[in-house]
SERO-4910 file (N, C-alpha, C, O; in steps of 0.05 Angstrom, whole numbers):
BEGIN
 pado doro    nc1    nc2    nc3   cac1   cac2   cac3    cc1    cc2    cc3    oc1    oc2    oc3
  Met    A  -3081  -1496  -2318  -3089  -1515  -2338  -3116  -1507  -2351  -3118  -1507  -2375
  Arg    A  -3135  -1498  -2333  -3161  -1490  -2344  -3157  -1465  -2362  -3170  -1463  -2383
  Ala    A  -3139  -1448  -2354  -3134  -1424  -2370  -3123  -1431  -2398  -3131  -1419  -2418
  Ala    A  -3105  -1451  -2398  -3094  -1460  -2424  -3115  -1472  -2442  -3115  -1467  -2466
  Val    A  -3133  -1488  -2430  -3154  -1501  -2446  -3174  -1479  -2456  -3182  -1480  -2479
  Ala    A  -3180  -1460  -2439  -3198  -1439  -2447  -3186  -1422  -2469  -3199  -1414  -2488
  Leu    A  -3160  -1416  -2467  -3146  -1401  -2487  -3145  -1416  -2514  -3150  -1405  -2535
  Thr    A  -3140  -1442  -2513  -3140  -1459  -2536  -3167  -1459  -2550  -3169  -1457  -2574
  Leu    A  -3189  -1462  -2534  -3216  -1462  -2545  -3222  -1435  -2557  -3235  -1433  -2578
  Leu    A  -3214  -1413  -2545  -3218  -1387  -2555  -3204  -1383  -2582  -3216  -1372  -2601
  Ile    A  -3179  -1392  -2584  -3164  -1390  -2609  -3177  -1407  -2631  -3180  -1397  -2654
  Leu    A  -3186  -1431  -2624  -3199  -1448  -2644  -3225  -1436  -2653  -3231  -1436  -2677
  Ala    A  -3241  -1425  -2635  -3266  -1412  -2642  -3261  -1388  -2661  -3276  -1383  -2680
  Ser    A  -3240  -1373  -2655  -3233  -1350  -2672  -3226  -1359  -2700  -3234  -1347  -2720
  Leu    A  -3210  -1380  -2702  -3202  -1391  -2728  -3227  -1400  -2744  -3228  -1395  -2768
  Val    A  -3246  -1413  -2731  -3270  -1422  -2744  -3286  -1398  -2754  -3296  -1399  -2777
  Leu    A  -3288  -1378  -2738  -3303  -1354  -2747  -3289  -1340  -2771  -3303  -1332  -2789
  Val    A  -3263  -1339  -2770  -3248  -1327  -2793  -3253  -1344  -2818  -3257  -1332  -2839
  Gln    A  -3252  -1370  -2816  -3256  -1387  -2839  -3285  -1384  -2850  -3289  -1384  -2874
  Leu    A  -3305  -1382  -2832  -3332  -1378  -2841  -3335  -1351  -2855  -3349  -1349  -2875
  Tyr    A  -3322  -1330  -2845  -3323  -1304  -2858  -3310  -1305  -2885  -3321  -1295  -2904
  Asp    A  -3286  -1319  -2887  -3272  -1321  -2912  -3288  -1336  -2933  -3287  -1330  -2956
  Ala    A  -3304  -1356  -2924  -3320  -1373  -2942  -3342  -1356  -2954  -3350  -1361  -2977
  Arg    A  -3352  -1336  -2940  -3373  -1318  -2950  -3362  -1296  -2968  -3376  -1286  -2985
  Asp    A  -3337  -1289  -2964  -3324  -1267  -2978  -3308  -1277  -3002  -3287  -1288  -2999
  Pro    A  -3319  -1273  -3027  -3304  -1283  -3051  -3276  -1271  -3053  -3258  -1284  -3063
  Ala    A  -3273  -1246  -3045  -3246  -1233  -3046  -3226  -1247  -3029  -3202  -1249  -3036
  Ala    A  -3235  -1258  -3006  -3217  -1272  -2989  -3208  -1299  -3001  -3187  -1309  -2993
  Gln    A  -3224  -1309  -3019  -3217  -1335  -3032  -3198  -1332  -3055  -3186  -1351  -3065
  Glu    A  -3195  -1307  -3066  -3177  -1303  -3089  -3148  -1309  -3081  -3139  -1301  -3060
  Gln    A  -3135  -1322  -3099  -3107  -1327  -3095  -3090  -1303  -3103  -3099  -1287  -3121
  Ala    A  -3067  -1300  -3091  -3050  -1278  -3099  -3041  -1283  -3128  -3038  -1305  -3137
  Leu    A  -3037  -1261  -3143  -3028  -1263  -3170  -2999  -1272  -3170  -2984  -1265  -3152
  Pro    A  -2991  -1289  -3190  -2963  -1299  -3190  -2943  -1277  -3194  -2949  -1256  -3206
  Lys    A  -2919  -1282  -3185  -2896  -1264  -3190  -2880  -1276  -3213  -2868  -1297  -3209
  Ile    A  -2881  -1263  -3236  -2868  -1275  -3260  -2838  -1270  -3260  -2822  -1288  -3261
  Ala    A  -2831  -1244  -3259  -2802  -1236  -3261  -2801  -1206  -3257  -2821  -1192  -3260
  Pro    A  -2777  -1195  -3252  -2775  -1166  -3252  -2782  -1156  -3280  -2773  -1167  -3300
  Ala    A  -2797  -1135  -3281  -2806  -1123  -3307  -2782  -1108  -3319  -2767  -1094  -3305
  Pro    A  -2778  -1111  -3345  -2757  -1097  -3359  -2761  -1067  -3357  -2782  -1056  -3363
  Asp    A  -2740  -1053  -3347  -2742  -1024  -3345  -2739  -1011  -3372  -2731  -1025  -3392
  Phe    A  -2745   -986  -3375  -2741   -972  -3400  -2736   -942  -3394  -2742   -932  -3372
  Ala    A  -2725   -929  -3413  -2721   -900  -3412  -2731   -889  -3439  -2717   -891  -3459
  Leu    A  -2755   -878  -3440  -2767   -869  -3464  -2776   -840  -3462  -2770   -826  -3442
  Thr    A  -2792   -830  -3481  -2801   -803  -3482  -2831   -803  -3483  -2844   -817  -3498
  Ser    A  -2843   -786  -3466  -2873   -784  -3464  -2885   -767  -3487  -2870   -755  -3502
  Gln    A  -2911   -767  -3487  -2926   -751  -3506  -2921   -721  -3502  -2927   -705  -3520
  Asp    A  -2910   -714  -3479  -2903   -686  -3473  -2874   -680  -3478  -2865   -658  -3472
  Gly    A  -2859   -700  -3487  -2830   -696  -3492  -2813   -700  -3467  -2789   -694  -3468
  Ala    A  -2825   -709  -3446  -2810   -713  -3420  -2798   -742  -3419  -2810   -760  -3430
  Pro    A  -2774   -744  -3407  -2763   -771  -3404  -2779   -787  -3383  -2788   -776  -3362
  Val    A  -2784   -813  -3388  -2799   -830  -3371  -2785   -857  -3368  -2776   -869  -3388
  Lys    A  -2782   -866  -3343  -2771   -893  -3338  -2792   -909  -3323  -2808   -897  -3308
  Leu    A  -2792   -935  -3326  -2811   -951  -3311  -2805   -947  -3281  -2824   -947  -3265
  Ser    A  -2780   -945  -3274  -2773   -941  -3245  -2785   -916  -3234  -2787   -913  -3209
  Asp    A  -2793   -896  -3250  -2807   -872  -3241  -2834   -879  -3228  -2844   -864  -3211
  Tyr    A  -2845   -902  -3235  -2871   -910  -3225  -2870   -929  -3201  -2890   -940  -3193
  Arg    A  -2846   -933  -3190  -2844   -950  -3167  -2863   -941  -3145  -2865   -917  -3140
  Gly    A  -2877   -959  -3133  -2897   -952  -3113  -2925   -951  -3125  -2945   -947  -3110
  Lys    A  -2928   -954  -3151  -2953   -954  -3165  -2956   -980  -3181  -2936   -992  -3188
  Val    A  -2981   -989  -3185  -2986  -1011  -3203  -2987  -1000  -3231  -3000   -979  -3236
  Val    A  -2974  -1013  -3250  -2971  -1003  -3277  -2980  -1024  -3297  -2972  -1047  -3296
  Ala    A  -2997  -1015  -3316  -3005  -1032  -3338  -2990  -1022  -3363  -2992   -999  -3370
  Val    A  -2975  -1040  -3376  -2959  -1033  -3399  -2969  -1047  -3423  -2973  -1072  -3423
  Thr    A  -2974  -1032  -3445  -2982  -1045  -3470  -2967  -1032  -3493  -2956  -1011  -3490
  Phe    A  -2968  -1045  -3516  -2954  -1036  -3540  -2974  -1031  -3561  -2991  -1048  -3567
  Ile    A  -2972  -1007  -3573  -2992   -998  -3593  -2977   -984  -3616  -2953   -980  -3615
  Phe    A  -2991   -975  -3636  -2982   -955  -3655  -3006   -940  -3665  -3027   -952  -3669
  Thr    A  -3003   -914  -3671  -3025   -897  -3676  -3040   -902  -3702  -3063   -896  -3705
  Leu    A  -3026   -914  -3722  -3038   -919  -3748  -3050   -947  -3749  -3059   -956  -3770
  Cys    A  -3049   -962  -3727  -3060   -989  -3726  -3090   -988  -3732  -3105   -972  -3720
  Ala    A  -3099  -1005  -3750  -3127  -1006  -3756  -3140  -1032  -3747  -3162  -1039  -3754
  Asp    A  -3125  -1048  -3732  -3134  -1074  -3724  -3140  -1076  -3694  -3163  -1072  -3685
  Thr    A  -3120  -1081  -3678  -3124  -1087  -3650  -3122  -1062  -3632  -3136  -1060  -3612
  Cys    A  -3105  -1043  -3638  -3101  -1020  -3621  -3126  -1004  -3617  -3132   -994  -3595
  Pro    A  -3143  -1000  -3638  -3168   -985  -3634  -3188  -1000  -3617  -3209   -989  -3610
  Val    A  -3183  -1025  -3611  -3200  -1040  -3593  -3189  -1038  -3564  -3204  -1033  -3545
  Leu    A  -3163  -1041  -3561  -3151  -1040  -3534  -3152  -1013  -3521  -3159  -1010  -3498
  Thr    A  -3144   -992  -3536  -3142   -966  -3524  -3168   -956  -3513  -3168   -946  -3490
  Pro    A  -3191   -958  -3527  -3216   -950  -3514  -3224   -968  -3491  -3236   -958  -3472
  Met    A  -3217   -994  -3492  -3223  -1011  -3469  -3208  -1002  -3445  -3218  -1002  -3423
  Met    A  -3182   -995  -3449  -3166   -985  -3426  -3177   -958  -3416  -3176   -953  -3392
  Ser    A  -3187   -942  -3435  -3199   -916  -3427  -3224   -921  -3410  -3229   -906  -3390
  Phe    A  -3239   -941  -3417  -3263   -949  -3401  -3254   -957  -3373  -3266   -948  -3353
  Val    A  -3234   -974  -3371  -3224   -984  -3345  -3213   -960  -3329  -3217   -958  -3305
  Gln    A  -3198   -942  -3343  -3188   -918  -3330  -3210   -904  -3315  -3207   -896  -3292
  Asp    A  -3233   -900  -3328  -3256   -886  -3315  -3267   -902  -3292  -3278   -890  -3273
  Gln    A  -3266   -929  -3294  -3277   -946  -3272  -3260   -946  -3247  -3270   -952  -3225
  Leu    A  -3235   -938  -3250  -3216   -939  -3227  -3219   -915  -3208  -3208   -916  -3186
  Gly    A  -3233   -895  -3216  -3238   -872  -3199  -3212   -859  -3190  -3193   -855  -3206
  Asn    A  -3210   -852  -3165  -3187   -837  -3154  -3162   -854  -3153  -3140   -843  -3151
  Asp    A  -3164   -881  -3155  -3140   -897  -3156  -3124   -893  -3181  -3100   -897  -3181
  Phe    A  -3138   -885  -3203  -3124   -881  -3228  -3107   -856  -3226  -3116   -834  -3219
  Gly    A  -3082   -858  -3233  -3063   -836  -3231  -3048   -836  -3204  -3024   -833  -3203
  Glu    A  -3064   -839  -3182  -3052   -838  -3156  -3038   -864  -3149  -3016   -865  -3138
  Lys    A  -3052   -887  -3154  -3041   -913  -3147  -3037   -931  -3171  -3022   -950  -3170
  Ile    A  -3050   -925  -3193  -3049   -942  -3217  -3042   -924  -3241  -3054   -903  -3245
  Arg    A  -3023   -933  -3257  -3015   -918  -3282  -3017   -937  -3305  -3013   -961  -3303
  Phe    A  -3023   -925  -3328  -3023   -939  -3354  -3000   -928  -3370  -2994   -904  -3370
  Val    A  -2987   -946  -3385  -2965   -938  -3403  -2970   -952  -3430  -2971   -977  -3431
  Ser    A  -2973   -936  -3451  -2976   -947  -3478  -2950   -940  -3494  -2944   -916  -3497
  Ile    A  -2936   -960  -3503  -2911   -956  -3517  -2914   -962  -3547  -2925   -983  -3554
  Thr    A  -2906   -943  -3564  -2909   -947  -3592  -2889   -968  -3603  -2866   -970  -3593
  Val    A  -2897   -983  -3623  -2879  -1001  -3637  -2872   -988  -3664  -2859  -1001  -3681
  Asp    A  -2879   -963  -3668  -2874   -948  -3693  -2861   -921  -3686  -2874   -900  -3691
  Pro    A  -2837   -921  -3675  -2825   -896  -3666  -2819   -877  -3688  -2816   -853  -3683
  Glu    A  -2815   -886  -3713  -2809   -868  -3735  -2833   -849  -3740  -2828   -826  -3747
  Arg    A  -2857   -859  -3738  -2881   -842  -3743  -2894   -832  -3718  -2906   -810  -3718
  Asp    A  -2892   -846  -3696  -2906   -838  -3672  -2888   -820  -3655  -2875   -829  -3635
  Thr    A  -2887   -795  -3662  -2873   -775  -3647  -2889   -768  -3622  -2912   -776  -3620
  Pro    A  -2877   -754  -3603  -2892   -745  -3579  -2918   -730  -3587  -2939   -735  -3575
  Glu    A  -2917   -713  -3607  -2941   -698  -3615  -2962   -716  -3626  -2986   -713  -3619
  Val    A  -2955   -736  -3642  -2974   -754  -3654  -2986   -771  -3631  -3010   -776  -3631
  Leu    A  -2970   -780  -3612  -2980   -796  -3590  -3000   -779  -3573  -3019   -790  -3563
  Lys    A  -2994   -754  -3569  -3012   -737  -3553  -3039   -734  -3567  -3060   -736  -3553
  Asp    A  -3039   -730  -3593  -3064   -729  -3608  -3080   -755  -3605  -3104   -755  -3601
  Tyr    A  -3066   -777  -3608  -3078   -804  -3605  -3090   -807  -3577  -3113   -816  -3575
  Ala    A  -3076   -800  -3557  -3085   -802  -3529  -3111   -785  -3526  -3130   -795  -3513
  Gln    A  -3111   -761  -3536  -3134   -744  -3533  -3158   -755  -3548  -3181   -752  -3540
  Ala    A  -3153   -768  -3571  -3175   -779  -3587  -3189   -801  -3572  -3213   -807  -3577
  Phe    A  -3175   -814  -3553  -3187   -836  -3538  -3193   -828  -3509  -3197   -845  -3492
  Asp    A  -3193   -802  -3504  -3200   -792  -3477  -3182   -803  -3455  -3191   -809  -3433
  Ala    A  -3157   -807  -3461  -3138   -817  -3441  -3133   -794  -3421  -3128   -771  -3429
  Asn    A  -3134   -802  -3396  -3127   -783  -3374  -3097   -782  -3371  -3085   -800  -3359
  Leu    A  -3085   -762  -3382  -3055   -761  -3383  -3042   -756  -3356  -3018   -757  -3354
  Ser    A  -3058   -751  -3335  -3046   -750  -3309  -3039   -777  -3298  -3025   -780  -3278
  Gly    A  -3050   -798  -3311  -3044   -825  -3302  -3037   -844  -3325  -3033   -868  -3321
  Trp    A  -3035   -834  -3349  -3031   -851  -3373  -3010   -838  -3390  -3014   -815  -3400
  Ala    A  -2988   -851  -3394  -2966   -841  -3411  -2965   -856  -3437  -2968   -881  -3438
  Phe    A  -2961   -842  -3459  -2958   -853  -3486  -2929   -848  -3493  -2920   -825  -3495
  Leu    A  -2913   -869  -3497  -2884   -867  -3499  -2873   -875  -3526  -2884   -892  -3540
  Thr    A  -2852   -861  -3534  -2836   -868  -3558  -2807   -867  -3550  -2799   -859  -3528
  Gly    A  -2791   -875  -3569  -2762   -874  -3565  -2748   -879  -3592  -2760   -878  -3613
  Thr    A  -2722   -884  -3590  -2708   -890  -3615  -2716   -917  -3625  -2725   -934  -3609
  Pro    A  -2714   -922  -3651  -2720   -949  -3661  -2705   -971  -3647  -2716   -992  -3641
  Asp    A  -2679   -966  -3641  -2664   -987  -3627  -2675   -992  -3599  -2677  -1015  -3590
  Ala    A  -2682   -970  -3584  -2693   -973  -3557  -2719   -988  -3558  -2724  -1005  -3541
  Ile    A  -2736   -982  -3577  -2763   -995  -3579  -2759  -1024  -3586  -2772  -1042  -3575
  Arg    A  -2741  -1030  -3605  -2736  -1057  -3614  -2726  -1074  -3590  -2735  -1096  -3586
  Asp    A  -2707  -1063  -3575  -2696  -1077  -3552  -2718  -1082  -3531  -2720  -1103  -3519
  Leu    A  -2735  -1061  -3526  -2756  -1064  -3506  -2777  -1084  -3514  -2786  -1100  -3497
  Thr    A  -2785  -1084  -3539  -2805  -1104  -3548  -2794  -1132  -3545  -2808  -1151  -3537
  Arg    A  -2768  -1135  -3551  -2756  -1162  -3548  -2756  -1170  -3518  -2763  -1193  -3512
  Arg    A  -2749  -1152  -3500  -2748  -1158  -3472  -2776  -1164  -3460  -2778  -1178  -3440
  Tyr    A  -2797  -1152  -3471  -2824  -1158  -3462  -2837  -1181  -3477  -2859  -1189  -3470
  Gly    A  -2823  -1192  -3496  -2834  -1215  -3511  -2854  -1207  -3533  -2872  -1223  -3539
  Ile    A  -2850  -1183  -3544  -2868  -1173  -3564  -2855  -1177  -3592  -2832  -1170  -3595
  Phe    A  -2870  -1188  -3610  -2862  -1189  -3638  -2873  -1165  -3652  -2897  -1160  -3650
  Ala    A  -2856  -1150  -3667  -2865  -1127  -3683  -2849  -1127  -3708  -2824  -1127  -3708
  Ser    A  -2863  -1126  -3731  -2850  -1126  -3757  -2866  -1110  -3777  -2890  -1113  -3779
  Lys    A  -2852  -1093  -3792  -2865  -1077  -3813  -2874  -1095  -3836  -2859  -1114  -3844
  Thr    A  -2897  -1090  -3847  -2907  -1105  -3870  -2900  -1090  -3895  -2890  -1067  -3894
  Ala    A  -2904  -1103  -3918  -2899  -1090  -3944  -2915  -1065  -3948  -2907  -1046  -3962
  Ser    A  -2939  -1064  -3935  -2956  -1040  -3938  -2949  -1017  -3920  -2960   -995  -3921
  Gly    A  -2929  -1022  -3902  -2921  -1001  -3883  -2934  -1003  -3856  -2927   -988  -3838
  Ser    A  -2954  -1021  -3854  -2966  -1026  -3828  -2947  -1042  -3810  -2925  -1049  -3819
  Ile    A  -2955  -1048  -3786  -2938  -1064  -3768  -2955  -1086  -3756  -2975  -1082  -3744
  Asp    A  -2945  -1111  -3761  -2956  -1134  -3747  -2943  -1135  -3719  -2918  -1133  -3718
  His    A  -2959  -1138  -3699  -2946  -1140  -3672  -2963  -1157  -3653  -2988  -1158  -3656
  Thr    A  -2949  -1169  -3635  -2962  -1185  -3614  -2976  -1165  -3596  -2967  -1143  -3591
  Phe    A  -3000  -1172  -3588  -3015  -1155  -3570  -3014  -1166  -3542  -3027  -1185  -3535
  Leu    A  -2997  -1154  -3526  -2992  -1163  -3498  -2995  -1140  -3479  -2982  -1119  -3483
  Thr    A  -3011  -1143  -3459  -3013  -1123  -3438  -3003  -1136  -3412  -3011  -1157  -3404
  Ser    A  -2984  -1122  -3399  -2972  -1132  -3375  -2979  -1114  -3351  -2980  -1090  -3354
  Ile    A  -2983  -1127  -3328  -2988  -1112  -3303  -2964  -1116  -3286  -2955  -1139  -3281
  Ile    A  -2953  -1094  -3275  -2929  -1094  -3259  -2937  -1083  -3232  -2951  -1062  -3230
  Asp    A  -2927  -1096  -3211  -2935  -1087  -3184  -2918  -1064  -3174  -2900  -1054  -3189
  Gln    A  -2923  -1055  -3150  -2910  -1031  -3139  -2879  -1034  -3136  -2865  -1014  -3134
  Arg    A  -2870  -1059  -3135  -2841  -1064  -3132  -2827  -1069  -3158  -2803  -1076  -3159
  Gly    A  -2842  -1067  -3180  -2830  -1071  -3207  -2829  -1100  -3216  -2814  -1107  -3233
  Ile    A  -2847  -1116  -3204  -2848  -1145  -3211  -2871  -1149  -3231  -2894  -1140  -3226
  Leu    A  -2866  -1162  -3253  -2886  -1170  -3272  -2904  -1191  -3260  -2895  -1211  -3251
  Arg    A  -2930  -1185  -3259  -2949  -1203  -3245  -2969  -1217  -3264  -2976  -1240  -3259
  Val    A  -2979  -1203  -3284  -3000  -1213  -3301  -2994  -1205  -3330  -2985  -1182  -3334
  Gln    A  -2999  -1222  -3349  -2998  -1215  -3377  -3022  -1225  -3391  -3030  -1249  -3389
  Tyr    A  -3035  -1207  -3406  -3059  -1214  -3422  -3050  -1214  -3451  -3039  -1194  -3461
  Leu    A  -3055  -1236  -3465  -3049  -1237  -3494  -3074  -1232  -3510  -3094  -1245  -3505
  Gly    A  -3072  -1214  -3529  -3095  -1207  -3545  -3112  -1185  -3533  -3106  -1175  -3512
  Val    A  -3133  -1177  -3548  -3150  -1155  -3539  -3176  -1165  -3527  -3192  -1148  -3518
  Arg    A  -3181  -1190  -3527  -3207  -1200  -3518  -3207  -1206  -3488  -3225  -1221  -3479
  Phe    A  -3188  -1196  -3472  -3189  -1201  -3444  -3212  -1185  -3431  -3219  -1164  -3441
  Asp    A  -3221  -1194  -3409  -3244  -1183  -3395  -3236  -1157  -3380  -3219  -1158  -3363
  Pro    A  -3248  -1134  -3387  -3241  -1109  -3374  -3246  -1110  -3344  -3231  -1098  -3328
  Asp    A  -3267  -1125  -3335  -3272  -1127  -3306  -3250  -1143  -3292  -3242  -1136  -3270
  Glu    A  -3240  -1164  -3305  -3218  -1179  -3294  -3193  -1162  -3292  -3178  -1163  -3273
  Phe    A  -3188  -1147  -3313  -3165  -1129  -3315  -3167  -1109  -3292  -3147  -1105  -3277
  Arg    A  -3190  -1096  -3288  -3194  -1077  -3266  -3190  -1090  -3239  -3176  -1080  -3221
  Arg    A  -3201  -1114  -3235  -3198  -1129  -3210  -3169  -1135  -3204  -3160  -1132  -3181
  Asp    A  -3154  -1144  -3225  -3126  -1151  -3221  -3110  -1126  -3213  -3093  -1127  -3195
  Leu    A  -3116  -1103  -3225  -3102  -1078  -3218  -3108  -1071  -3189  -3089  -1065  -3174
  Leu    A  -3133  -1073  -3181  -3140  -1065  -3153  -3130  -1086  -3133  -3123  -1078  -3111
  Arg    A  -3128  -1111  -3141  -3117  -1131  -3122  -3088  -1124  -3116  -3079  -1126  -3093
  Leu    A  -3073  -1116  -3137  -3045  -1109  -3132  -3042  -1083  -3116  -3024  -1081  -3100
  Val    A  -3061  -1064  -3119  -3060  -1040  -3103  -3063  -1048  -3073  -3050  -1036  -3056
  Lys    A  -3081  -1067  -3068  -3086  -1075  -3040  -3062  -1090  -3028  -3060  -1091  -3003
  Glu    A  -3045  -1102  -3044  -3023  -1118  -3033  -3004  -1101  -3017  -2995  -1110  -2996
  Gln    A  -2997  -1077  -3026  -2979  -1060  -3012  -2955  -1075  -3001  -2937  -1064  -2989
***
């Protein structure tokens, strides 16, 4: 009987200590990111002309965004911001975290054009793929990711600016609408998913 009471008190004391530790640790208070749905897969072509599928990145956290190289509005804001975050991720970038930028202008954004664009923004291509595909494939993919993209009379493209984070199992977890999201929050969300394993 005494042993049972002592064991119960020991367990209760341990739980109190864990709760006190968690109260001091902001990371322990963070809630898990929601699981939205399985991320739509794709089969596209990289800036190097290689075939790339989302499923190739299984086991890694992936940030997917939609851009086009002649964009004069939002893309020149997002791509450097992502390049900044890429540098902040250190060794996790490429090894545990990948970025994927998919063009909404496949007629003009050939692999060569995407490679030049990537280099202009100091993208580390060992962890960041710039993808293109057939117009039909891109149109289908933008629809499945909830992206609106439409050519204007001037030849530019109006498009929804959405960045999605996908976990190691291919589940869509976070979506940022627009370019004004906080790069620190973006980095923290990526690293939170890396830690989930």
